[in-house]
N, C-alpha and C positions, 0 to 999 in steps of 0.2 A: 921169745918165744918158750921161758923157762914158765911165762905166767898161763901156757899149755897145757903141762903138767902138772901145775899147780891146779888148776882146775879140773882136772882127769880127776886127775887124786882124791880132791873132794867127790866127786860124785864113781862108787866103787859101781865093781858090778852088782847090779840088783840080787836081793836073796829074799828067800820065804818069809825074813825078819821085818821086809816092806811093809808098809801101809799100803793098805788099798788104792787110796788116791792117790802117790806114789805111782804108782804100776801103768800107768800109760803115757807119764814121764820115762821109767823106765825101760820100756819097747822105740819109743825113741830115742834116747840120747845111747840106748848098747853099740847100735849102728855108725849112730858119729863119733862114737869113742874108737870102734873099730877100724873105721877112716881113719879115722886123724893119728891113729897109732900107726896105719899102712905112709901115713904124706907125712907122719914124722921119719920112719926108714928111712924111705924114699929120699927123706936131704940129706941123710947120712952116707948114703951111696957116695 
């Protein structure tokens, strides 16, 4: 489970400094990281 948080920290929430080629990836990653955080929270309960 530790690698999930490590992977998540390597891809921070996209901001205006992101290059245009990475923009589609950020659209995909943000909902995934949101779901991942909810999943991790559910496991802790």
